[in-house]
C-alpha positions in Angstrom: 137.7 103.7 110.2 137.5 100.9 107.7 138.0 98.3 110.4 135.2 99.8 112.5 132.8 99.6 109.5 133.7 96.0 109.0 133.2 95.3 112.7 129.8 97.1 112.6 128.7 95.0 109.6 129.8 91.8 111.4 127.8 92.8 114.5 124.6 93.6 112.5 124.9 90.4 110.4 125.3 88.4 113.7 122.3 90.1 115.2 120.2 89.4 112.1 121.3 85.7 112.0 120.6 85.3 115.7 117.1 86.7 115.2 116.5 84.4 112.2 117.7 81.4 114.2 115.6 82.3 117.2 112.5 82.7 115.0 113.1 79.4 113.2 113.7 77.7 116.6 110.5 79.1 118.1 108.5 78.2 115.0 109.8 74.6 115.0 109.0 74.4 118.7 105.5 75.6 118.1 105.0 73.2 115.2 106.3 70.3 117.2 103.9 71.2 120.1 100.9 71.2 117.7 102.0 68.0 116.1 102.3 66.3 119.6 98.8 67.5 120.4 97.5 66.0 117.2 99.0 62.6 118.1 
């Protein structure tokens, strides 16, 4: 039971981190695209 709870926490943390990384990546990509257009 305890191991399952830890596993569930790791899974949810991993999902949250993946979402944050994806959002940061897309935001940086968008900023880079705007910056290239300005140049």
